[in-house]
VEXDREN-2710 file (C-alpha; in Angstrom, 1 decimal):
% VEXDREN-2710
k/r/px/py/pz
1/MET/-8.7/77.7/62.3
2/PRO/-7.1/80.8/63.6
3/SER/-7.4/83.6/60.9
4/PRO/-4.3/84.4/58.8
5/VAL/-2.0/86.9/60.3
6/ARG/-0.9/89.9/57.9
7/ARG/3.3/90.1/58.1
8/ASP/3.7/91.0/54.4
9/VAL/3.7/94.0/52.0
10/ILE/3.8/93.0/48.3
11/ARG/6.1/95.9/46.3
12/VAL/5.0/96.1/42.6
13/ASP/7.9/98.4/40.9
14/LEU/6.2/99.4/37.6
15/SER/9.3/101.1/36.2
16/ALA/11.1/97.7/36.3
17/GLY/8.1/95.4/35.7
18/THR/8.4/93.5/39.0
19/VAL/6.5/92.7/42.3
20/VAL/7.7/91.4/45.5
21/ARG/6.5/90.1/48.6
22/GLU/8.3/91.7/51.4
23/ARG/8.4/91.4/55.5
24/VAL/7.2/94.0/57.3
25/PRO/9.2/94.9/60.1
26/ASP/7.3/93.3/63.7
27/ASP/7.8/96.3/65.4
28/TRP/6.5/98.2/62.9
29/ARG/3.7/95.5/63.1
30/HIS/3.4/96.6/66.6
31/ASP/4.3/100.0/66.7
32/PHE/1.9/101.2/63.7
33/LEU/-0.8/98.6/63.4
34/GLY/-1.6/98.9/59.5
35/GLY/-3.1/101.7/57.4
36/LYS/-2.6/105.0/58.0
37/GLY/0.2/104.2/60.8
38/LEU/2.0/101.5/58.8
39/GLY/1.9/103.6/55.5
40/ALA/2.9/106.8/57.8
41/ARG/5.9/104.4/58.5
42/TYR/7.1/103.3/54.9
43/LEU/6.7/106.6/53.5
44/TYR/8.6/108.5/56.0
45/ALA/11.1/105.9/55.7
46/GLU/10.9/105.6/52.0
47/LEU/11.0/109.5/50.6
48/ASP/13.6/112.1/50.7
49/ALA/12.4/115.7/51.5
50/GLY/11.1/117.2/48.1
51/THR/10.6/113.9/46.4
52/ASP/7.7/115.1/43.9
53/PRO/4.4/113.8/44.4
54/LEU/4.1/112.8/40.7
55/GLY/7.3/111.6/40.0
56/PRO/8.3/108.0/40.0
57/ASP/10.0/107.8/43.5
58/ASN/6.4/108.6/44.8
59/ARG/5.1/105.6/46.8
60/LEU/1.4/104.8/46.5
61/ALA/-0.1/102.1/49.4
62/PHE/-3.2/100.4/49.0
63/PHE/-3.2/99.4/52.9
64/LEU/-5.5/97.0/55.1
65/GLY/-5.2/96.9/58.9
66/PRO/-4.8/93.3/60.7
67/LEU/-8.8/92.9/61.0
68/SER/-9.3/94.2/57.6
69/GLY/-13.1/91.8/56.6
70/TYR/-13.7/91.2/60.2
71/LEU/-14.9/94.5/62.0
72/PRO/-18.0/96.0/62.0
73/ALA/-20.2/97.6/59.3
74/GLU/-18.5/98.5/55.5
75/SER/-14.7/97.3/54.9
76/ARG/-12.4/100.2/54.1
77/TYR/-8.7/100.2/52.5
78/ALA/-6.3/103.4/52.9
79/ALA/-4.6/105.2/50.2
80/VAL/-1.3/106.4/51.5
81/THR/1.2/108.5/49.5
82/LYS/2.8/112.2/49.5
83/SER/-0.4/114.7/47.6
84/PRO/0.6/116.3/44.9
85/LEU/-2.2/118.7/45.5
86/THR/-0.3/119.9/49.1
87/GLY/3.4/118.3/48.8
88/ALA/1.9/116.6/52.4
89/PHE/1.3/113.6/54.0
90/LEU/-2.1/111.6/52.2
91/ASP/-4.1/109.7/53.7
92/SER/-7.5/108.7/51.9
93/TYR/-10.0/105.9/52.7
94/SER/-12.7/104.2/50.7
95/GLY/-15.4/101.5/51.6
96/GLY/-17.0/99.0/49.2
97/SER/-16.6/95.7/47.6
98/PHE/-12.8/96.4/46.8
99/ALA/-11.7/96.6/50.5
100/ASP/-13.1/93.3/51.3
101/ALA/-11.7/91.8/48.2
102/LEU/-8.2/93.1/49.0
103/ALA/-8.3/91.3/52.5
104/GLY/-9.7/88.1/51.3
105/ALA/-7.4/87.9/48.0
106/LEU/-4.3/88.9/50.4
107/PRO/-4.9/86.9/53.5
108/GLU/-1.5/87.4/54.8
109/ALA/-0.4/91.2/53.1
110/PHE/-1.1/94.3/54.4
111/GLY/-1.6/95.1/50.7
112/LEU/0.5/96.7/47.8
113/ILE/3.2/99.4/47.8
114/VAL/3.4/100.6/44.0
115/GLN/6.6/102.6/42.8
116/GLY/8.2/103.7/39.9
117/ALA/6.2/104.5/37.0
118/ALA/5.1/102.3/33.6
119/ASP/5.9/103.6/30.3
120/GLU/2.4/102.9/29.0
121/PRO/-0.9/103.0/30.6
122/VAL/-0.9/99.0/33.1
123/ARG/-3.1/97.7/35.4
124/LEU/-2.7/94.7/38.2
125/THR/-4.3/92.0/39.0
126/VAL/-4.9/90.6/42.5
127/ALA/-5.6/86.9/42.9
128/ASP/-4.5/84.2/45.3
129/GLY/-1.9/86.2/46.8
130/ASP/-0.1/86.9/43.8
131/VAL/0.0/90.0/41.8
132/THR/0.6/90.7/38.4
133/VAL/1.1/93.6/35.5
134/GLU/-0.9/93.7/33.0
135/SER/-1.6/96.3/30.1
136/ALA/-4.7/98.5/30.0
137/ALA/-4.1/100.3/26.9
138/ASP/-7.4/100.3/26.0
139/LEU/-9.3/101.3/29.1
140/TRP/-6.8/104.4/28.7
141/GLY/-9.5/107.4/28.3
142/ALA/-12.1/105.7/30.1
143/ASP/-14.3/106.8/32.9
144/ALA/-14.8/105.0/36.4
145/ALA/-18.1/103.1/35.4
146/GLU/-16.7/102.1/32.1
147/VAL/-13.3/100.9/33.4
148/ASP/-15.2/98.4/36.6
149/ASP/-17.6/97.0/33.2
150/ALA/-14.6/96.2/31.5
151/LEU/-12.5/93.9/34.3
152/ALA/-13.5/91.1/36.2
153/GLY/-13.6/91.6/39.9
154/SER/-13.4/94.2/42.3
155/VAL/-12.2/97.5/40.8
156/ALA/-9.9/100.3/41.7
157/CYS/-9.4/102.9/39.4
158/ILE/-8.5/106.2/38.0
159/GLY/-11.3/107.9/35.4
160/PRO/-9.8/111.0/32.9
161/ALA/-9.3/113.3/35.9
162/GLY/-6.3/111.0/37.4
163/GLU/-4.9/110.3/33.9
164/ASN/-4.3/114.0/33.4
165/GLU/-2.9/114.5/36.6
166/VAL/-5.7/116.7/38.2
167/ALA/-4.0/117.5/41.3
168/TYR/-7.7/116.3/43.5
169/ALA/-8.1/113.1/40.9
170/THR/-9.7/110.2/43.3
171/VAL/-9.2/106.5/43.2
172/ALA/-12.8/105.0/42.4
173/SER/-14.2/101.7/43.2
174/ASP/-17.5/100.5/42.5
175/GLY/-18.3/102.1/39.5
176/GLY/-17.7/105.8/41.1
177/ASP/-19.9/105.0/44.3
178/HIS/-16.7/104.8/46.6
179/HIS/-13.5/107.1/46.1
180/ALA/-10.5/107.6/47.9
181/GLY/-11.1/111.4/47.8
182/ARG/-9.2/113.8/48.8
183/GLY/-5.6/115.3/47.8
184/GLY/-5.2/113.7/44.5
185/ALA/-4.0/110.0/45.1
186/GLY/-5.8/109.2/41.6
187/ALA/-3.3/111.9/40.3
188/VAL/-0.3/110.2/41.8
189/MET/-2.1/106.5/40.2
190/GLY/-1.9/108.7/36.4
191/ALA/1.4/109.7/36.9
192/LYS/2.2/106.4/37.2
193/ARG/0.1/105.2/34.4
194/LEU/-2.0/102.9/36.7
195/LYS/-5.3/102.9/35.6
196/ALA/-6.6/100.1/37.6
197/VAL/-6.5/97.4/40.0
198/ALA/-8.7/94.4/40.0
199/VAL/-8.9/92.4/42.9
200/HIS/-10.4/88.5/42.6
201/GLY/-11.4/87.7/46.3
202/ASP/-14.1/86.9/48.8
203/SER/-14.4/88.5/52.2
204/PRO/-12.0/86.4/54.6
205/GLU/-14.1/83.8/56.7
206/PRO/-14.0/85.0/60.3
207/THR/-13.4/82.8/63.4
208/PRO/-16.1/82.2/66.1
209/GLU/-14.7/84.4/67.8
210/LEU/-14.5/87.4/65.5
211/ALA/-17.8/86.5/64.3
212/ALA/-19.2/86.8/67.8
213/LEU/-16.9/90.4/68.0
214/ARG/-18.7/91.4/64.6
215/GLU/-22.1/90.6/65.6
216/ARG/-22.3/92.3/69.0
217/TYR/-20.4/95.5/67.5
218/ASP/-22.9/95.2/64.3
219/ASP/-25.0/95.5/67.0
220/ALA/-24.2/97.9/69.4
221/TYR/-23.5/100.3/66.3
222/ARG/-27.7/99.9/64.7
223/ASP/-28.3/100.9/68.5
224/ASP/-25.6/103.6/68.7
225/ASP/-26.9/107.5/67.9
226/THR/-24.3/107.3/65.2
227/GLY/-26.1/104.5/63.7
228/ARG/-29.5/105.6/64.0
229/TRP/-28.3/108.5/61.9
230/GLN/-26.7/107.3/59.3
231/ALA/-29.6/104.5/58.9
232/ALA/-32.0/107.7/58.8
233/GLY/-30.3/109.7/56.7
234/GLU/-26.4/109.2/55.9
235/THR/-24.2/111.4/55.7
236/VAL/-26.5/113.5/53.1
237/GLU/-28.4/115.2/56.9
238/SER/-25.2/116.7/57.3
239/VAL/-26.4/119.5/55.0
240/ASP/-29.7/120.4/57.1
241/PHE/-27.1/120.2/60.2
242/ALA/-24.9/122.8/58.8
243/ASN/-27.7/125.0/57.7
244/GLU/-29.6/124.9/60.9
245/VAL/-26.6/125.8/62.6
246/GLY/-25.4/128.5/60.4
247/VAL/-21.9/127.0/59.1
248/LEU/-23.1/125.7/55.5
249/SER/-20.9/127.9/53.2
250/THR/-22.8/128.7/50.1
251/ARG/-22.0/130.7/46.8
252/GLY/-18.3/130.6/47.9
253/TRP/-18.2/131.2/51.0
254/GLN/-20.3/134.2/51.0
255/GLY/-22.6/133.1/53.7
256/GLY/-23.8/130.7/56.7
257/THR/-27.0/129.5/55.3
258/PHE/-28.6/128.7/52.2
259/ASP/-32.5/129.4/51.6
260/ASP/-33.4/126.3/49.5
261/ALA/-31.1/123.7/51.6
262/GLY/-34.1/121.4/52.1
263/ASP/-34.1/121.1/48.3
264/ILE/-31.0/119.5/48.7
265/GLY/-31.1/118.0/51.9
266/VAL/-32.2/114.4/53.5
267/GLU/-35.8/114.7/52.4
268/ALA/-35.1/115.2/49.0
269/VAL/-32.4/112.9/48.7
270/ARG/-34.8/110.2/50.2
271/GLU/-37.2/111.6/48.0
272/ALA/-35.4/110.9/44.7
273/ALA/-33.9/107.5/46.2
274/THR/-34.5/104.4/44.2
275/GLY/-32.9/102.3/46.7
276/ARG/-29.9/101.9/49.4
277/GLU/-26.5/100.5/48.5
278/ASN/-27.0/97.6/50.9
279/GLU/-30.5/97.0/51.2
280/GLU/-30.4/94.3/53.7
281/ASP/-27.9/95.7/56.2
282/ALA/-29.0/97.4/59.7
283/VAL/-27.1/100.6/58.7
284/PRO/-27.8/100.4/54.8
285/GLY/-25.4/102.9/53.5
286/GLY/-25.7/105.4/51.3
287/PHE/-28.8/106.3/49.1
288/ARG/-29.2/105.7/45.1
289/VAL/-30.3/108.1/42.8
290/GLU/-30.5/109.0/39.6
291/ALA/-28.8/111.3/38.0
292/GLY/-29.2/112.1/34.0
293/ASP/-28.3/109.1/32.3
294/ASP/-26.4/107.4/35.6
295/GLU/-27.1/106.1/38.9
296/SER/-25.2/108.1/41.8
297/VAL/-25.0/107.4/45.3
298/PRO/-24.6/111.5/46.9
299/ARG/-22.3/112.2/49.9
300/GLY/-22.9/114.7/52.2
301/GLY/-19.7/116.7/50.7
302/ALA/-20.8/116.7/47.1
303/LEU/-24.2/117.9/48.0
304/MET/-22.3/120.7/50.2
305/SER/-20.1/121.8/47.9
306/LEU/-21.8/121.3/44.6
307/GLY/-25.0/122.5/45.4
308/ALA/-25.0/125.2/48.4
309/GLY/-21.4/126.0/47.5
310/LEU/-22.5/126.5/44.0
311/GLY/-26.4/128.3/44.8
312/ILE/-27.9/125.6/42.8
313/ASP/-31.0/124.5/44.7
314/ASP/-32.4/121.8/42.1
315/PHE/-31.8/118.4/43.7
316/ASP/-31.4/116.3/40.1
317/ASP/-29.1/119.3/39.1
318/VAL/-27.0/118.7/42.0
319/ALA/-26.7/114.3/41.4
320/ARG/-25.9/115.1/38.2
321/LEU/-22.7/117.0/38.9
322/GLY/-21.7/114.7/41.7
323/SER/-22.3/111.9/38.9
324/VAL/-19.8/113.5/36.9
325/CYS/-17.4/114.1/39.5
326/ASP/-17.7/110.6/40.5
327/LEU/-17.5/109.1/37.1
328/LEU/-14.2/111.4/35.9
329/GLY/-12.8/111.0/39.3
330/MET/-12.4/113.8/40.4
331/ASP/-13.1/115.0/44.7
332/ALA/-16.5/116.6/44.6
333/ILE/-15.1/119.1/47.5
334/SER/-12.0/120.4/46.2
335/ALA/-13.5/120.1/42.7
336/GLY/-17.0/122.4/43.8
337/ASN/-14.8/124.7/45.5
338/ALA/-12.3/125.1/42.3
339/VAL/-15.9/126.8/40.0
340/ALA/-17.0/128.7/43.3
341/TRP/-13.5/130.8/43.1
342/VAL/-13.6/131.1/39.0
343/MET/-18.0/132.5/39.6
344/ARG/-16.9/134.7/42.4
345/ALA/-14.4/136.0/40.5
346/VAL/-16.1/136.6/37.6
347/ASP/-19.0/138.1/40.2
348/ALA/-16.1/140.8/41.2
349/ALA/-14.5/141.2/38.2
350/ALA/-11.1/140.4/39.7
351/VAL/-9.8/138.0/36.6
352/ASP/-11.2/138.4/32.8
353/PHE/-11.7/134.5/31.6
354/GLU/-12.4/134.0/28.4
355/THR/-14.7/131.0/28.6
356/ASP/-18.0/129.5/26.0
357/VAL/-20.4/129.5/29.8
358/ASP/-21.5/131.9/31.4
359/LEU/-19.9/131.4/34.8
360/ALA/-22.6/132.0/37.5
361/PHE/-23.7/130.9/40.8
362/GLY/-26.6/128.4/40.1
363/ASP/-25.6/127.7/36.6
364/ALA/-25.7/123.8/36.9
365/ASP/-24.6/123.4/32.8
366/ALA/-22.2/125.6/33.5
367/ALA/-20.6/123.9/36.5
368/ALA/-21.0/121.0/34.4
369/ALA/-19.2/122.3/31.6
370/LEU/-16.4/123.5/33.8
371/LEU/-15.8/120.1/35.7
372/GLU/-15.3/118.4/32.2
373/ALA/-13.1/120.9/31.1
374/ILE/-11.0/120.6/34.6
375/ALA/-11.0/117.1/34.4
376/THR/-9.4/116.7/31.1
377/ARG/-7.4/120.0/30.9
378/SER/-9.0/120.7/27.8
379/THR/-9.3/124.7/28.2
380/ASP/-6.9/127.3/29.7
381/LEU/-9.1/127.8/32.4
382/GLY/-9.9/124.0/33.2
383/ASP/-6.4/123.4/33.1
384/THR/-5.4/126.1/35.5
385/LEU/-8.4/125.0/38.1
386/ALA/-7.0/121.0/37.8
387/ASP/-3.8/122.6/39.8
388/GLY/-6.3/123.0/42.9
389/VAL/-7.8/127.2/43.8
390/GLU/-4.6/127.9/45.7
391/ALA/-2.3/127.4/42.2
392/ALA/-5.2/129.4/40.5
393/ARG/-5.0/132.2/43.2
394/GLU/-1.8/132.5/42.7
395/ARG/-1.6/132.7/39.0
396/HIS/-4.6/135.3/38.9
397/GLY/-4.9/137.2/42.1
398/ALA/-8.8/137.2/43.9
399/ALA/-8.4/135.3/46.7
400/THR/-12.2/134.5/47.8
401/VAL/-12.0/130.7/48.5
402/PRO/-10.4/129.4/51.0
403/THR/-7.9/126.5/51.2
404/VAL/-5.4/125.0/54.2
405/LYS/-2.3/123.6/53.3
406/SER/-3.1/124.4/49.3
407/MET/-6.2/122.0/50.2
408/GLU/-9.7/123.2/49.6
409/LEU/-12.4/123.8/52.9
410/PRO/-15.1/121.4/53.1
411/ALA/-18.3/123.4/53.7
412/TYR/-18.2/123.7/57.3
413/ASP/-17.5/127.0/58.0
414/PRO/-15.2/127.8/61.1
415/ARG/-16.8/131.3/62.1
416/GLY/-19.6/129.4/63.5
417/ALA/-17.6/126.9/65.6
418/ALA/-13.9/127.7/66.4
419/GLY/-12.9/124.6/67.4
420/MET/-13.4/123.8/63.4
421/ALA/-10.9/126.7/62.8
422/LEU/-8.2/124.8/64.7
423/ALA/-9.2/121.4/63.4
424/TYR/-8.9/122.8/59.7
425/ALA/-5.4/124.6/60.5
426/THR/-4.1/121.7/62.3
427/SER/-5.2/118.9/60.2
428/ASP/-2.2/116.6/58.8
429/ARG/-3.3/116.5/55.3
430/GLY/-5.1/119.8/54.5
431/GLY/-8.1/122.0/55.4
432/CYS/-10.0/118.5/55.9
433/HIS/-13.1/117.8/58.7
434/ARG/-13.0/114.3/59.1
435/ARG/-9.6/114.5/61.6
436/ALA/-11.8/115.9/64.3
437/ARG/-15.4/117.4/63.9
438/PRO/-16.0/119.7/67.1
439/VAL/-18.5/121.6/65.1
440/GLU/-21.0/118.6/66.1
441/ARG/-20.8/119.6/69.4
442/GLU/-20.0/123.2/69.5
443/ALA/-22.3/124.8/67.1
444/PHE/-25.0/124.0/69.9
445/ALA/-23.0/125.3/72.4
446/ARG/-20.8/127.7/71.5
447/ASP/-20.6/130.1/74.1
448/GLU/-20.4/127.7/76.7
449/TRP/-17.5/126.0/75.1
450/SER/-13.7/127.3/76.3
451/ASP/-10.7/127.5/74.4
452/ALA/-9.6/124.2/76.4
453/ASP/-12.3/121.9/75.8
454/ARG/-11.3/123.2/71.8
455/VAL/-7.9/122.0/72.3
456/ALA/-8.9/118.4/74.0
457/THR/-11.6/117.7/71.6
458/VAL/-9.4/118.0/68.4
459/VAL/-6.4/116.9/69.9
460/GLY/-8.5/113.7/70.8
461/ALA/-10.0/113.3/68.1
462/GLN/-7.0/113.5/66.1
463/ASN/-5.1/110.8/68.1
464/VAL/-8.4/108.5/68.3
465/ARG/-9.0/108.2/64.6
466/SER/-5.3/108.1/63.8
467/THR/-5.8/104.7/66.2
468/LEU/-8.6/103.4/64.1
469/TRP/-7.3/104.5/60.9
470/SER/-4.7/102.4/61.0
471/LEU/-6.9/99.4/62.5
472/VAL/-8.8/101.0/59.2
473/VAL/-12.0/100.7/60.3
474/ASP/-15.3/102.5/59.3
475/ASP/-14.9/105.8/60.1
476/PHE/-18.8/105.7/61.9
477/ALA/-19.2/102.2/63.0
478/GLY/-15.5/102.8/64.5
479/GLU/-17.3/105.4/66.9
480/THR/-18.5/102.2/68.8
481/MET/-14.6/101.4/69.4
482/TRP/-13.7/104.4/71.1
483/GLU/-13.9/102.9/74.8
484/ASP/-11.0/100.6/74.3
485/LEU/-9.7/101.5/71.1
486/GLY/-10.0/98.4/69.2
487/ALA/-8.4/96.2/72.0
488/GLU/-10.5/93.7/72.4
489/TRP/-10.3/93.1/68.2
490/LEU/-6.5/93.4/68.4
491/ARG/-6.3/90.0/71.4
492/ALA/-8.5/88.2/69.3
493/VAL/-5.8/87.6/66.3
494/GLY/-2.7/87.8/69.0
495/LEU/-1.9/91.4/69.5
496/ASP/-0.9/92.8/72.3
497/HIS/-2.5/96.3/72.9
498/ASP/-4.4/97.6/75.6
499/ARG/-6.2/100.7/75.4
500/ALA/-3.3/102.9/77.1
501/SER/-0.6/101.4/74.8
502/LEU/-3.3/102.1/71.5
503/ALA/-3.7/105.7/72.9
504/THR/-0.4/106.3/72.5
505/LEU/-0.2/104.5/69.1
506/GLY/-2.7/107.1/68.0
507/GLU/-0.3/109.9/69.3
508/ARG/2.6/108.3/67.9
509/VAL/1.0/108.0/64.1
510/TRP/-0.4/111.4/64.5
511/THR/3.3/113.1/65.5
512/LEU/5.0/111.0/62.7
513/VAL/3.0/112.6/60.2
514/ARG/3.9/115.5/61.6
515/LEU/7.6/114.8/61.4
516/PHE/7.1/113.6/57.7
517/ASN/5.3/117.1/56.6
518/VAL/8.3/119.1/58.8
519/ARG/10.8/117.5/57.0
520/GLU/9.0/118.5/53.6
521/GLY/9.1/122.5/55.3
522/PHE/6.0/122.5/57.1
523/ASP/5.8/124.9/60.5
524/ARG/3.3/126.9/62.1
525/ALA/3.0/129.1/59.2
526/ASP/0.8/126.6/57.5
527/ASP/-1.4/126.1/60.4
528/THR/-3.0/129.0/60.1
529/LEU/-6.8/130.2/57.9
530/PRO/-7.2/132.9/55.2
531/GLU/-7.9/136.6/56.1
532/LEU/-11.3/135.9/54.6
533/PHE/-12.8/134.3/57.8
534/GLU/-12.0/137.6/59.7
535/ASP/-14.8/139.2/58.0
536/PRO/-17.8/138.3/59.8
537/LEU/-20.8/135.7/58.9
538/PRO/-23.6/138.0/57.1
539/ASP/-26.5/135.6/57.9
540/GLY/-27.8/133.0/60.0
541/PRO/-27.6/131.7/63.5
542/ALA/-23.9/132.7/64.0
543/ALA/-24.1/135.9/61.6
544/GLY/-21.5/138.3/63.0
545/ARG/-19.0/136.0/63.8
546/THR/-15.2/135.9/62.9
547/VAL/-12.1/134.1/63.4
548/ASP/-10.5/136.0/65.7
549/ARG/-6.8/136.1/64.9
550/GLU/-5.5/136.5/68.4
551/ALA/-7.8/134.0/70.1
552/PHE/-6.7/131.9/67.2
553/GLU/-3.0/131.9/67.9
554/ALA/-3.2/131.5/71.9
555/MET/-5.3/128.6/71.1
556/LEU/-2.7/127.0/68.5
557/ASP/-0.4/127.6/71.1
558/ALA/-2.6/125.7/73.6
559/TYR/-3.0/123.4/71.1
560/TYR/1.2/122.8/70.4
561/ALA/1.5/122.8/74.8
562/ALA/-1.1/119.4/74.6
563/ARG/1.4/118.1/71.9
564/GLY/4.5/118.7/73.0
565/TRP/5.6/120.5/70.1
566/SER/7.2/124.0/70.0
567/VAL/5.6/127.5/69.7
568/GLU/6.7/126.6/65.7
569/GLY/4.8/123.5/65.1
570/LEU/7.5/121.2/65.5
571/PRO/8.2/118.1/67.9
572/THR/10.6/118.3/70.7
573/ALA/13.3/115.7/70.9
574/GLU/11.4/114.4/74.5
575/THR/8.1/114.0/73.3
576/VAL/9.9/112.1/70.0
577/ASP/11.4/109.8/72.5
578/ARG/8.7/109.6/75.2
579/LEU/6.2/108.0/71.4
580/GLY/9.3/105.5/70.9
581/LEU/9.9/107.8/67.8
582/GLY/13.6/108.5/68.3
583/PRO/15.3/105.5/66.4
584/VAL/13.2/106.4/63.0
585/VAL/13.9/110.1/62.8
586/ASP/16.3/111.0/60.7
587/ASP/18.6/113.9/60.4
588/GLU/16.7/115.9/58.0
589/THR/14.1/116.4/60.3
590/PRO/14.6/119.5/62.4
591/LEU/12.8/118.9/66.1
592/GLY/11.7/121.7/68.3
593/SER/14.0/123.1/71.4
594/ALA/11.3/123.3/74.1
595/PRO/7.5/123.3/74.2
596/ALA/5.1/125.7/73.8
597/VAL/3.8/127.5/76.9
598/THR/0.7/129.0/76.7
599/PRO/-1.6/131.5/78.8
600/VAL/-4.8/128.9/78.1
601/GLU/-5.5/126.2/80.9
602/HIS/-3.3/123.0/80.2
603/ASP/-2.7/120.1/82.2
604/PRO/0.3/118.3/80.8
605/GLY/-0.8/115.3/82.2
606/ARG/-4.1/114.8/80.8
607/ASP/-5.5/111.9/78.6
608/TYR/-6.6/113.6/75.6
609/SER/-8.8/110.9/74.2
610/PRO/-11.9/111.5/74.0
END
């Protein structure tokens, strides 16, 4: 029996209380696949420039890909919306049981598009291809674990941070073990008064051809360097790596190494672990640890931002802070940076905050209290920080913690890897290390890399990940698909793509997101890094290194030239037409008149896919 083909979306209008199934245009399915690509196509078509991210006209999509439920490793879904933190396009991804259940419950649909806003708290129930809207008044105020316990099925929900529209609130699933984390999709749910989505469904049954593909790719992932790395240490090993190469942001970006990194790194996590998420899998997922009265699954980003970033060297304390963020439904990277911003401002006597706690680096109790205040907006300081570091800086000054497009940076310091500076600056959703991570290679060969290498690596990774995130494949297992970008998989469900067309698809998706952001007013001025990175790193293997402004601007010119964008960072009409986006672009979106030129080596005919 052939696998069902995803052709539809289910649109939920919370203002009208209606649920409608719609057919996705065939050319959208072909040109954008699903996930990030389809989400970008819908957002660009349906949102006017200047739409309030927290208003009823914003959309929030829970999207799958054409192969969701069959692909190797853990299934994932994409949360796609306009970000309340940045005002830009946002795609955020999460694993766990929710994605598999959604794939099984909606076998012929890519997922849900939620619009409007309810008058009172509601939840959605998804089962047997149908969606119903029900009251969630009894759940308002509950944390992620409490909501998960209260509802049957697999649940994606918001905690108090989402209810209070914290600009970096998450969508939590599996009781807070997994999150669509960065950029504030949870705040959009809160503004819509949507507390939870509960899905009743089992993972879809693959055809024999898909089952054989899955087995082969699972074996390949287990034997791949990335699979072995994840099995050994999951993402918590990032702490040790960043510290070793001198790019671990420490005490609010004041250093590149943390003397006590070993106390919060992979060995500390292994010692504290009570088990793994998926014990029986060859690549078993995250470590489970006790975190105060709760259980937590710490990730590398949380350990870096809530540990080294706050000068906290006790693993139990760091795990507790991570659990606070998980249960409240708040992005640990942005939240850790917000707390670090306060601590640096207090240290420098730049701002006088009235608080009941001593806000000092290394004080986990003070950090926990502030995290609670942010999620609940229960104090003036918490309310200020709930809107993000850039908003706090605009109100109080003290430019001490970096952001790009208003998004707080993860803890890889770009002064130690110039390619990471380019990756952060050009990330489509703000300061993000998931779009491209050149630091993983450049940190070990800094003096051997040219700017042409950096540009090619960043452009290539951004394009490839745009393709794979349109398939919505597991981020790490997806590296086994970089050779043909999933063409073999797509042929198994009757979709005609080869590697070349999928490489173009990734570039098309990346460019459409850029057009969305350009229409919102973003340009070259937003593709930059704060001045603090022009100060040299004070310690570690990268000591003395800075982001050289002149060299960075030349590299940015080369990046624009590689993409066929103008010197202002606007895609040109020629590039738009080459990617088949001519009929898509509206009159409100400015286009570049001529592509950027650059003295940095650039081959216009080069394939920038890795």
